[in-house]
Structure formats: structure tokens, C-alpha cells
CHARMM-style PDB file with segment names, atoms N, HN, CA, C and O in Angstrom:
ATOM      1  N   MET     1      62.446  89.564  88.377  1.00  0.00      PROA
ATOM      2  CA  MET     1      63.149  88.536  89.112  1.00  0.00      PROA
ATOM      3  C   MET     1      64.347  88.072  88.265  1.00  0.00      PROA
ATOM      4  O   MET     1      64.230  87.881  87.055  1.00  0.00      PROA
ATOM      5  N   VAL     2      65.475  87.901  88.917  1.00  0.00      PROA
ATOM      6  HN  VAL     2      65.569  88.056  89.900  1.00  0.00      PROA
ATOM      7  CA  VAL     2      66.693  87.488  88.214  1.00  0.00      PROA
ATOM      8  C   VAL     2      67.190  86.151  88.753  1.00  0.00      PROA
ATOM      9  O   VAL     2      66.862  85.754  89.871  1.00  0.00      PROA
ATOM     10  N   GLU     3      67.972  85.478  87.949  1.00  0.00      PROA
ATOM     11  HN  GLU     3      68.238  85.801  87.041  1.00  0.00      PROA
ATOM     12  CA  GLU     3      68.643  84.249  88.379  1.00  0.00      PROA
ATOM     13  C   GLU     3      69.877  84.670  89.185  1.00  0.00      PROA
ATOM     14  O   GLU     3      70.411  85.761  88.986  1.00  0.00      PROA
ATOM     15  N   ILE     4      70.320  83.806  90.084  1.00  0.00      PROA
ATOM     16  HN  ILE     4      69.886  82.920  90.245  1.00  0.00      PROA
ATOM     17  CA  ILE     4      71.502  84.106  90.905  1.00  0.00      PROA
ATOM     18  C   ILE     4      72.706  84.460  90.030  1.00  0.00      PROA
ATOM     19  O   ILE     4      73.481  85.349  90.382  1.00  0.00      PROA
ATOM     20  N   VAL     5      72.873  83.777  88.894  1.00  0.00      PROA
ATOM     21  HN  VAL     5      72.243  83.055  88.607  1.00  0.00      PROA
ATOM     22  CA  VAL     5      74.022  84.040  88.022  1.00  0.00      PROA
ATOM     23  C   VAL     5      73.976  85.443  87.409  1.00  0.00      PROA
ATOM     24  O   VAL     5      74.997  85.943  86.939  1.00  0.00      PROA
ATOM     25  N   GLU     6      72.810  86.075  87.410  1.00  0.00      PROA
ATOM     26  HN  GLU     6      71.980  85.668  87.791  1.00  0.00      PROA
ATOM     27  CA  GLU     6      72.675  87.426  86.872  1.00  0.00      PROA
ATOM     28  C   GLU     6      73.014  88.504  87.904  1.00  0.00      PROA
ATOM     29  O   GLU     6      73.139  89.676  87.551  1.00  0.00      PROA
ATOM     30  N   CYS     7      73.164  88.122  89.164  1.00  0.00      PROA
ATOM     31  HN  CYS     7      73.063  87.169  89.451  1.00  0.00      PROA
ATOM     32  CA  CYS     7      73.418  89.104  90.226  1.00  0.00      PROA
ATOM     33  C   CYS     7      74.714  89.881  89.994  1.00  0.00      PROA
ATOM     34  O   CYS     7      74.720  91.109  90.082  1.00  0.00      PROA
ATOM     35  N   ALA     8      75.807  89.182  89.699  1.00  0.00      PROA
ATOM     36  HN  ALA     8      75.802  88.184  89.627  1.00  0.00      PROA
ATOM     37  CA  ALA     8      77.104  89.854  89.551  1.00  0.00      PROA
ATOM     38  C   ALA     8      77.088  90.929  88.466  1.00  0.00      PROA
ATOM     39  O   ALA     8      77.483  92.062  88.745  1.00  0.00      PROA
ATOM     40  N   PRO     9      76.649  90.626  87.239  1.00  0.00      PROA
ATOM     41  CA  PRO     9      76.660  91.690  86.224  1.00  0.00      PROA
ATOM     42  C   PRO     9      75.692  92.830  86.532  1.00  0.00      PROA
ATOM     43  O   PRO     9      75.979  93.989  86.234  1.00  0.00      PROA
ATOM     44  N   ARG    10      74.565  92.506  87.117  1.00  0.00      PROA
ATOM     45  HN  ARG    10      74.331  91.564  87.359  1.00  0.00      PROA
ATOM     46  CA  ARG    10      73.612  93.577  87.459  1.00  0.00      PROA
ATOM     47  C   ARG    10      74.163  94.465  88.567  1.00  0.00      PROA
ATOM     48  O   ARG    10      73.955  95.678  88.561  1.00  0.00      PROA
ATOM     49  N   CYS    11      74.866  93.855  89.519  1.00  0.00      PROA
ATOM     50  HN  CYS    11      75.034  92.869  89.525  1.00  0.00      PROA
ATOM     51  CA  CYS    11      75.475  94.642  90.596  1.00  0.00      PROA
ATOM     52  C   CYS    11      76.652  95.464  90.076  1.00  0.00      PROA
ATOM     53  O   CYS    11      76.899  96.565  90.568  1.00  0.00      PROA
ATOM     54  N   GLU    12      77.370  94.952  89.101  1.00  0.00      PROA
ATOM     55  HN  GLU    12      77.170  94.058  88.700  1.00  0.00      PROA
ATOM     56  CA  GLU    12      78.449  95.735  88.477  1.00  0.00      PROA
ATOM     57  C   GLU    12      77.874  97.032  87.913  1.00  0.00      PROA
ATOM     58  O   GLU    12      78.454  98.104  88.085  1.00  0.00      PROA
ATOM     59  N   ASP    13      76.736  96.925  87.240  1.00  0.00      PROA
ATOM     60  HN  ASP    13      76.265  96.054  87.100  1.00  0.00      PROA
ATOM     61  CA  ASP    13      76.073  98.120  86.699  1.00  0.00      PROA
ATOM     62  C   ASP    13      75.589  99.025  87.821  1.00  0.00      PROA
ATOM     63  O   ASP    13      75.794 100.238  87.780  1.00  0.00      PROA
ATOM     64  N   ARG    14      74.943  98.433  88.826  1.00  0.00      PROA
ATOM     65  HN  ARG    14      74.776  97.447  88.859  1.00  0.00      PROA
ATOM     66  CA  ARG    14      74.365  99.199  89.935  1.00  0.00      PROA
ATOM     67  C   ARG    14      75.446  99.995  90.669  1.00  0.00      PROA
ATOM     68  O   ARG    14      75.213 101.138  91.064  1.00  0.00      PROA
ATOM     69  N   CYS    15      76.604  99.411  90.850  1.00  0.00      PROA
ATOM     70  HN  CYS    15      76.794  98.483  90.530  1.00  0.00      PROA
ATOM     71  CA  CYS    15      77.675 100.023  91.647  1.00  0.00      PROA
ATOM     72  C   CYS    15      78.732 100.733  90.796  1.00  0.00      PROA
ATOM     73  O   CYS    15      79.774 101.124  91.323  1.00  0.00      PROA
ATOM     74  N   SER    16      78.492 100.904  89.523  1.00  0.00      PROA
ATOM     75  HN  SER    16      77.645 100.586  89.095  1.00  0.00      PROA
ATOM     76  CA  SER    16      79.512 101.421  88.611  1.00  0.00      PROA
ATOM     77  C   SER    16      79.924 102.867  88.871  1.00  0.00      PROA
ATOM     78  O   SER    16      81.021 103.261  88.475  1.00  0.00      PROA
ATOM     79  N   LYS    17      79.090 103.666  89.519  1.00  0.00      PROA
ATOM     80  HN  LYS    17      78.199 103.346  89.841  1.00  0.00      PROA
ATOM     81  CA  LYS    17      79.433 105.080  89.697  1.00  0.00      PROA
ATOM     82  C   LYS    17      79.776 105.474  91.131  1.00  0.00      PROA
ATOM     83  O   LYS    17      80.050 106.644  91.397  1.00  0.00      PROA
ATOM     84  N   THR    18      79.765 104.522  92.051  1.00  0.00      PROA
ATOM     85  HN  THR    18      79.542 103.572  91.834  1.00  0.00      PROA
ATOM     86  CA  THR    18      80.054 104.859  93.443  1.00  0.00      PROA
ATOM     87  C   THR    18      81.558 104.878  93.713  1.00  0.00      PROA
ATOM     88  O   THR    18      82.332 104.199  93.039  1.00  0.00      PROA
ATOM     89  N   HSD    19      81.952 105.662  94.700  1.00  0.00      PROA
ATOM     90  HN  HSD    19      81.323 106.214  95.248  1.00  0.00      PROA
ATOM     91  CA  HSD    19      83.351 105.675  95.147  1.00  0.00      PROA
ATOM     92  C   HSD    19      83.594 104.548  96.148  1.00  0.00      PROA
ATOM     93  O   HSD    19      84.740 104.243  96.480  1.00  0.00      PROA
ATOM     94  N   HSD    20      82.512 103.929  96.629  1.00  0.00      PROA
ATOM     95  HN  HSD    20      81.581 104.176  96.359  1.00  0.00      PROA
ATOM     96  CA  HSD    20      82.588 102.841  97.610  1.00  0.00      PROA
ATOM     97  C   HSD    20      82.234 101.528  96.917  1.00  0.00      PROA
ATOM     98  O   HSD    20      81.329 100.808  97.339  1.00  0.00      PROA
ATOM     99  N   ARG    21      82.956 101.239  95.862  1.00  0.00      PROA
ATOM    100  HN  ARG    21      83.691 101.824  95.519  1.00  0.00      PROA
ATOM    101  CA  ARG    21      82.629 100.118  94.980  1.00  0.00      PROA
ATOM    102  C   ARG    21      82.644  98.754  95.677  1.00  0.00      PROA
ATOM    103  O   ARG    21      81.726  97.956  95.489  1.00  0.00      PROA
ATOM    104  N   LYS    22      83.672  98.483  96.474  1.00  0.00      PROA
ATOM    105  HN  LYS    22      84.418  99.131  96.627  1.00  0.00      PROA
ATOM    106  CA  LYS    22      83.797  97.162  97.092  1.00  0.00      PROA
ATOM    107  C   LYS    22      82.625  96.855  98.036  1.00  0.00      PROA
ATOM    108  O   LYS    22      82.011  95.797  97.901  1.00  0.00      PROA
ATOM    109  N   PRO    23      82.293  97.743  98.989  1.00  0.00      PROA
ATOM    110  CA  PRO    23      81.137  97.437  99.841  1.00  0.00      PROA
ATOM    111  C   PRO    23      79.822  97.446  99.068  1.00  0.00      PROA
ATOM    112  O   PRO    23      78.916  96.674  99.382  1.00  0.00      PROA
ATOM    113  N   CYS    24      79.710  98.304  98.069  1.00  0.00      PROA
ATOM    114  HN  CYS    24      80.446  98.931  97.814  1.00  0.00      PROA
ATOM    115  CA  CYS    24      78.501  98.338  97.251  1.00  0.00      PROA
ATOM    116  C   CYS    24      78.289  96.987  96.570  1.00  0.00      PROA
ATOM    117  O   CYS    24      77.189  96.437  96.609  1.00  0.00      PROA
ATOM    118  N   LEU    25      79.329  96.460  95.953  1.00  0.00      PROA
ATOM    119  HN  LEU    25      80.223  96.907  95.922  1.00  0.00      PROA
ATOM    120  CA  LEU    25      79.222  95.168  95.273  1.00  0.00      PROA
ATOM    121  C   LEU    25      78.910  94.046  96.258  1.00  0.00      PROA
ATOM    122  O   LEU    25      78.091  93.176  95.962  1.00  0.00      PROA
ATOM    123  N   PHE    26      79.551  94.057  97.421  1.00  0.00      PROA
ATOM    124  HN  PHE    26      80.216  94.764  97.661  1.00  0.00      PROA
ATOM    125  CA  PHE    26      79.317  93.020  98.428  1.00  0.00      PROA
ATOM    126  C   PHE    26      77.848  93.000  98.835  1.00  0.00      PROA
ATOM    127  O   PHE    26      77.205  91.950  98.800  1.00  0.00      PROA
ATOM    128  N   TYR    27      77.315  94.162  99.222  1.00  0.00      PROA
ATOM    129  HN  TYR    27      77.837  95.014  99.250  1.00  0.00      PROA
ATOM    130  CA  TYR    27      75.934  94.206  99.701  1.00  0.00      PROA
ATOM    131  C   TYR    27      74.924  94.044  98.572  1.00  0.00      PROA
ATOM    132  O   TYR    27      73.855  93.469  98.781  1.00  0.00      PROA
ATOM    133  N   CYS    28      75.239  94.530  97.403  1.00  0.00      PROA
ATOM    134  HN  CYS    28      76.108  94.996  97.234  1.00  0.00      PROA
ATOM    135  CA  CYS    28      74.346  94.340  96.264  1.00  0.00      PROA
ATOM    136  C   CYS    28      74.199  92.852  95.948  1.00  0.00      PROA
ATOM    137  O   CYS    28      73.085  92.366  95.754  1.00  0.00      PROA
ATOM    138  N   LYS    29      75.313  92.132  95.895  1.00  0.00      PROA
ATOM    139  HN  LYS    29      76.218  92.527  96.053  1.00  0.00      PROA
ATOM    140  CA  LYS    29      75.267  90.697  95.595  1.00  0.00      PROA
ATOM    141  C   LYS    29      74.565  89.928  96.711  1.00  0.00      PROA
ATOM    142  O   LYS    29      73.826  88.980  96.445  1.00  0.00      PROA
ATOM    143  N   TYR    30      74.795  90.332  97.952  1.00  0.00      PROA
ATOM    144  HN  TYR    30      75.396  91.102  98.168  1.00  0.00      PROA
ATOM    145  CA  TYR    30      74.149  89.714  99.113  1.00  0.00      PROA
ATOM    146  C   TYR    30      72.638  89.896  99.025  1.00  0.00      PROA
ATOM    147  O   TYR    30      71.876  88.949  99.221  1.00  0.00      PROA
ATOM    148  N   CYS    31      72.216  91.115  98.731  1.00  0.00      PROA
ATOM    149  HN  CYS    31      72.835  91.884  98.572  1.00  0.00      PROA
ATOM    150  CA  CYS    31      70.788  91.421  98.630  1.00  0.00      PROA
ATOM    151  C   CYS    31      70.170  90.734  97.417  1.00  0.00      PROA
ATOM    152  O   CYS    31      69.047  90.236  97.496  1.00  0.00      PROA
ATOM    153  N   CYS    32      70.878  90.701  96.314  1.00  0.00      PROA
ATOM    154  HN  CYS    32      71.790  91.105  96.250  1.00  0.00      PROA
ATOM    155  CA  CYS    32      70.376  90.054  95.105  1.00  0.00      PROA
ATOM    156  C   CYS    32      70.171  88.556  95.343  1.00  0.00      PROA
ATOM    157  O   CYS    32      69.179  87.989  94.885  1.00  0.00      PROA
ATOM    158  N   ALA    33      71.089  87.921  96.045  1.00  0.00      PROA
ATOM    159  HN  ALA    33      71.894  88.382  96.417  1.00  0.00      PROA
ATOM    160  CA  ALA    33      70.967  86.491  96.324  1.00  0.00      PROA
ATOM    161  C   ALA    33      69.717  86.201  97.153  1.00  0.00      PROA
ATOM    162  O   ALA    33      69.079  85.164  96.971  1.00  0.00      PROA
ATOM    163  N   LYS    34      69.370  87.105  98.054  1.00  0.00      PROA
ATOM    164  HN  LYS    34      69.889  87.947  98.202  1.00  0.00      PROA
ATOM    165  CA  LYS    34      68.182  86.916  98.894  1.00  0.00      PROA
ATOM    166  C   LYS    34      66.913  87.327  98.168  1.00  0.00      PROA
ATOM    167  O   LYS    34      65.905  86.623  98.225  1.00  0.00      PROA
ATOM    168  N   CYS    35      66.958  88.459  97.492  1.00  0.00      PROA
ATOM    169  HN  CYS    35      67.777  89.031  97.446  1.00  0.00      PROA
ATOM    170  CA  CYS    35      65.752  89.051  96.905  1.00  0.00      PROA
ATOM    171  C   CYS    35      65.528  88.669  95.441  1.00  0.00      PROA
ATOM    172  O   CYS    35      64.421  88.809  94.923  1.00  0.00      PROA
ATOM    173  N   LEU    36      66.582  88.186  94.776  1.00  0.00      PROA
ATOM    174  HN  LEU    36      67.482  88.072  95.197  1.00  0.00      PROA
ATOM    175  CA  LEU    36      66.540  87.868  93.346  1.00  0.00      PROA
ATOM    176  C   LEU    36      66.064  89.055  92.517  1.00  0.00      PROA
ATOM    177  O   LEU    36      65.268  88.920  91.588  1.00  0.00      PROA
ATOM    178  N   CYS    37      66.582  90.219  92.889  1.00  0.00      PROA
ATOM    179  HN  CYS    37      67.229  90.328  93.643  1.00  0.00      PROA
ATOM    180  CA  CYS    37      66.228  91.452  92.199  1.00  0.00      PROA
ATOM    181  C   CYS    37      67.319  92.484  92.450  1.00  0.00      PROA
ATOM    182  O   CYS    37      67.889  92.541  93.540  1.00  0.00      PROA
ATOM    183  N   VAL    38      67.608  93.298  91.442  1.00  0.00      PROA
ATOM    184  HN  VAL    38      67.145  93.252  90.557  1.00  0.00      PROA
ATOM    185  CA  VAL    38      68.498  94.451  91.575  1.00  0.00      PROA
ATOM    186  C   VAL    38      67.798  95.604  90.868  1.00  0.00      PROA
ATOM    187  O   VAL    38      67.431  95.479  89.699  1.00  0.00      PROA
ATOM    188  N   PRO    39      67.607  96.731  91.563  1.00  0.00      PROA
ATOM    189  CA  PRO    39      66.937  97.860  90.911  1.00  0.00      PROA
ATOM    190  C   PRO    39      67.732  98.360  89.709  1.00  0.00      PROA
ATOM    191  O   PRO    39      68.960  98.278  89.703  1.00  0.00      PROA
ATOM    192  N   PRO    40      67.048  98.873  88.699  1.00  0.00      PROA
ATOM    193  CA  PRO    40      67.753  99.404  87.527  1.00  0.00      PROA
ATOM    194  C   PRO    40      68.476 100.703  87.852  1.00  0.00      PROA
ATOM    195  O   PRO    40      68.098 101.418  88.780  1.00  0.00      PROA
ATOM    196  N   GLY    41      69.498 101.000  87.099  1.00  0.00      PROA
ATOM    197  HN  GLY    41      69.806 100.419  86.345  1.00  0.00      PROA
ATOM    198  CA  GLY    41      70.229 102.249  87.278  1.00  0.00      PROA
ATOM    199  C   GLY    41      71.281 102.156  88.361  1.00  0.00      PROA
ATOM    200  O   GLY    41      71.467 101.108  88.981  1.00  0.00      PROA
ATOM    201  N   THR    42      71.970 103.273  88.582  1.00  0.00      PROA
ATOM    202  HN  THR    42      71.819 104.123  88.079  1.00  0.00      PROA
ATOM    203  CA  THR    42      73.056 103.303  89.564  1.00  0.00      PROA
ATOM    204  C   THR    42      72.607 103.838  90.917  1.00  0.00      PROA
ATOM    205  O   THR    42      73.362 103.770  91.888  1.00  0.00      PROA
ATOM    206  N   TYR    43      71.383 104.370  90.996  1.00  0.00      PROA
ATOM    207  HN  TYR    43      70.770 104.424  90.207  1.00  0.00      PROA
ATOM    208  CA  TYR    43      70.893 104.948  92.246  1.00  0.00      PROA
ATOM    209  C   TYR    43      69.367 104.983  92.211  1.00  0.00      PROA
ATOM    210  O   TYR    43      68.765 105.153  91.151  1.00  0.00      PROA
ATOM    211  N   GLY    44      68.749 104.819  93.383  1.00  0.00      PROA
ATOM    212  HN  GLY    44      69.238 104.681  94.244  1.00  0.00      PROA
ATOM    213  CA  GLY    44      67.295 104.926  93.458  1.00  0.00      PROA
ATOM    214  C   GLY    44      66.593 103.742  92.810  1.00  0.00      PROA
ATOM    215  O   GLY    44      67.177 102.667  92.673  1.00  0.00      PROA
ATOM    216  N   ASN    45      65.355 103.936  92.416  1.00  0.00      PROA
ATOM    217  HN  ASN    45      64.880 104.810  92.527  1.00  0.00      PROA
ATOM    218  CA  ASN    45      64.507 102.927  91.763  1.00  0.00      PROA
ATOM    219  C   ASN    45      64.268 101.692  92.621  1.00  0.00      PROA
ATOM    220  O   ASN    45      63.904 100.641  92.094  1.00  0.00      PROA
ATOM    221  N   LYS    46      64.468 101.798  93.947  1.00  0.00      PROA
ATOM    222  HN  LYS    46      64.764 102.651  94.375  1.00  0.00      PROA
ATOM    223  CA  LYS    46      64.329 100.631  94.815  1.00  0.00      PROA
ATOM    224  C   LYS    46      62.893 100.126  94.910  1.00  0.00      PROA
ATOM    225  O   LYS    46      62.665  98.976  95.285  1.00  0.00      PROA
ATOM    226  N   GLU    47      61.917 100.979  94.571  1.00  0.00      PROA
ATOM    227  HN  GLU    47      62.102 101.914  94.266  1.00  0.00      PROA
ATOM    228  CA  GLU    47      60.520 100.547  94.624  1.00  0.00      PROA
ATOM    229  C   GLU    47      60.241  99.392  93.651  1.00  0.00      PROA
ATOM    230  O   GLU    47      59.242  98.687  93.795  1.00  0.00      PROA
ATOM    231  N   VAL    48      61.110  99.205  92.678  1.00  0.00      PROA
ATOM    232  HN  VAL    48      61.921  99.778  92.561  1.00  0.00      PROA
ATOM    233  CA  VAL    48      60.977  98.104  91.713  1.00  0.00      PROA
ATOM    234  C   VAL    48      61.215  96.755  92.399  1.00  0.00      PROA
ATOM    235  O   VAL    48      60.675  95.736  91.969  1.00  0.00      PROA
ATOM    236  N   CYS    49      62.019  96.749  93.458  1.00  0.00      PROA
ATOM    237  HN  CYS    49      62.458  97.577  93.807  1.00  0.00      PROA
ATOM    238  CA  CYS    49      62.367  95.523  94.188  1.00  0.00      PROA
ATOM    239  C   CYS    49      61.957  95.679  95.653  1.00  0.00      PROA
ATOM    240  O   CYS    49      62.769  96.117  96.467  1.00  0.00      PROA
ATOM    241  N   PRO    50      60.713  95.330  96.009  1.00  0.00      PROA
ATOM    242  CA  PRO    50      60.250  95.541  97.387  1.00  0.00      PROA
ATOM    243  C   PRO    50      61.138  94.898  98.449  1.00  0.00      PROA
ATOM    244  O   PRO    50      61.419  95.531  99.466  1.00  0.00      PROA
ATOM    245  N   CYS    51      61.589  93.657  98.243  1.00  0.00      PROA
ATOM    246  HN  CYS    51      61.361  93.143  97.416  1.00  0.00      PROA
ATOM    247  CA  CYS    51      62.451  92.995  99.226  1.00  0.00      PROA
ATOM    248  C   CYS    51      63.744  93.781  99.400  1.00  0.00      PROA
ATOM    249  O   CYS    51      64.178  94.028 100.525  1.00  0.00      PROA
ATOM    250  N   TYR    52      64.346  94.166  98.309  1.00  0.00      PROA
ATOM    251  HN  TYR    52      63.993  93.966  97.395  1.00  0.00      PROA
ATOM    252  CA  TYR    52      65.594  94.930  98.289  1.00  0.00      PROA
ATOM    253  C   TYR    52      65.393  96.263  99.002  1.00  0.00      PROA
ATOM    254  O   TYR    52      66.258  96.708  99.757  1.00  0.00      PROA
ATOM    255  N   ASN    53      64.255  96.891  98.759  1.00  0.00      PROA
ATOM    256  HN  ASN    53      63.553  96.529  98.146  1.00  0.00      PROA
ATOM    257  CA  ASN    53      63.943  98.198  99.329  1.00  0.00      PROA
ATOM    258  C   ASN    53      63.632  98.120 100.821  1.00  0.00      PROA
ATOM    259  O   ASN    53      64.028  99.007 101.577  1.00  0.00      PROA
ATOM    260  N   ASP    54      62.936  97.080 101.253  1.00  0.00      PROA
ATOM    261  HN  ASP    54      62.614  96.360 100.638  1.00  0.00      PROA
ATOM    262  CA  ASP    54      62.443  96.995 102.631  1.00  0.00      PROA
ATOM    263  C   ASP    54      63.434  96.382 103.611  1.00  0.00      PROA
ATOM    264  O   ASP    54      63.215  96.450 104.820  1.00  0.00      PROA
ATOM    265  N   TRP    55      64.511  95.789 103.124  1.00  0.00      PROA
ATOM    266  HN  TRP    55      64.689  95.734 102.142  1.00  0.00      PROA
ATOM    267  CA  TRP    55      65.494  95.160 104.004  1.00  0.00      PROA
ATOM    268  C   TRP    55      66.342  96.251 104.638  1.00  0.00      PROA
ATOM    269  O   TRP    55      67.030  96.992 103.936  1.00  0.00      PROA
ATOM    270  N   LYS    56      66.298  96.353 105.970  1.00  0.00      PROA
ATOM    271  HN  LYS    56      65.739  95.751 106.541  1.00  0.00      PROA
ATOM    272  CA  LYS    56      66.970  97.433 106.701  1.00  0.00      PROA
ATOM    273  C   LYS    56      68.049  96.889 107.637  1.00  0.00      PROA
ATOM    274  O   LYS    56      68.039  95.715 108.008  1.00  0.00      PROA
ATOM    275  N   THR    57      68.978  97.769 108.006  1.00  0.00      PROA
ATOM    276  HN  THR    57      68.987  98.722 107.704  1.00  0.00      PROA
ATOM    277  CA  THR    57      69.998  97.434 109.001  1.00  0.00      PROA
ATOM    278  C   THR    57      69.361  97.507 110.382  1.00  0.00      PROA
ATOM    279  O   THR    57      68.213  97.930 110.518  1.00  0.00      PROA
ATOM    280  N   LYS    58      70.099  97.098 111.402  1.00  0.00      PROA
ATOM    281  HN  LYS    58      71.032  96.755 111.292  1.00  0.00      PROA
ATOM    282  CA  LYS    58      69.602  97.193 112.777  1.00  0.00      PROA
ATOM    283  C   LYS    58      69.264  98.628 113.149  1.00  0.00      PROA
ATOM    284  O   LYS    58      68.360  98.881 113.945  1.00  0.00      PROA
ATOM    285  N   GLU    59      70.003  99.565 112.560  1.00  0.00      PROA
ATOM    286  HN  GLU    59      70.738  99.359 111.913  1.00  0.00      PROA
ATOM    287  CA  GLU    59      69.795 100.986 112.846  1.00  0.00      PROA
ATOM    288  C   GLU    59      68.629 101.577 112.051  1.00  0.00      PROA
ATOM    289  O   GLU    59      68.250 102.728 112.266  1.00  0.00      PROA
ATOM    290  N   GLY    60      68.063 100.795 111.138  1.00  0.00      PROA
ATOM    291  HN  GLY    60      68.370  99.860 110.963  1.00  0.00      PROA
ATOM    292  CA  GLY    60      66.929 101.263 110.350  1.00  0.00      PROA
ATOM    293  C   GLY    60      67.280 101.852 108.999  1.00  0.00      PROA
ATOM    294  O   GLY    60      66.396 102.291 108.263  1.00  0.00      PROA
ATOM    295  N   GLY    61      68.570 101.865 108.662  1.00  0.00      PROA
ATOM    296  HN  GLY    61      69.289 101.508 109.260  1.00  0.00      PROA
ATOM    297  CA  GLY    61      68.993 102.377 107.362  1.00  0.00      PROA
ATOM    298  C   GLY    61      68.864 101.309 106.289  1.00  0.00      PROA
ATOM    299  O   GLY    61      68.606 100.147 106.604  1.00  0.00      PROA
ATOM    300  N   PRO    62      69.036 101.680 105.035  1.00  0.00      PROA
ATOM    301  CA  PRO    62      68.926 100.691 103.961  1.00  0.00      PROA
ATOM    302  C   PRO    62      70.079  99.689 103.981  1.00  0.00      PROA
ATOM    303  O   PRO    62      71.241 100.073 104.112  1.00  0.00      PROA
ATOM    304  N   LYS    63      69.757  98.422 103.852  1.00  0.00      PROA
ATOM    305  HN  LYS    63      68.813  98.110 103.745  1.00  0.00      PROA
ATOM    306  CA  LYS    63      70.779  97.368 103.820  1.00  0.00      PROA
ATOM    307  C   LYS    63      71.362  97.241 102.408  1.00  0.00      PROA
ATOM    308  O   LYS    63      72.546  96.952 102.236  1.00  0.00      PROA
ATOM    309  N   CYS    64      70.518  97.459 101.418  1.00  0.00      PROA
ATOM    310  HN  CYS    64      69.556  97.694 101.559  1.00  0.00      PROA
ATOM    311  CA  CYS    64      70.908  97.222 100.030  1.00  0.00      PROA
ATOM    312  C   CYS    64      71.167  98.532  99.292  1.00  0.00      PROA
ATOM    313  O   CYS    64      70.415  99.494  99.447  1.00  0.00      PROA
ATOM    314  N   PRO    65      72.239  98.570  98.481  1.00  0.00      PROA
ATOM    315  CA  PRO    65      72.571  99.813  97.766  1.00  0.00      PROA
ATOM    316  C   PRO    65      71.679 100.061  96.554  1.00  0.00      PROA
ATOM    317  OT1 PRO    65      71.845 101.065  95.861  1.00  0.00      PROA
TER     318      PRO     65
END
């Protein structure tokens, strides 16, 4: 579990290798604020954060990067 102030730096790490940096950061910070968790690494590992992992779009895809 992370504090809200930790969301930005953790999302910077999470989104550091994507070509879609701006939307990645937006949704990562949005999800972190709700779930108070950001999975480690730049991809995958979502099982570490169940809320982050289980939050889906209307279409059923992942909401959080």
C-alpha cells in the first residue's frame, strides 16, 4: 500500500518504457489514487495489486496500466 504522494514517482517508473507515456501516467495515477497500489516494474505484476488488476473498462479490458 502506498501513500497518495508516492503515486507520481511510482507511476513514472511504471510508465518509463512505454511509447504512450501521457495516457499511461494519467491512468496509472488515477488507479493509484483509488487503489493505493502500483505494481512493480514496467509491465505485468498486476497480481500484486488486486484492485489495480481487477478494475476493468466498460469493454472488459484493463483500466490500469
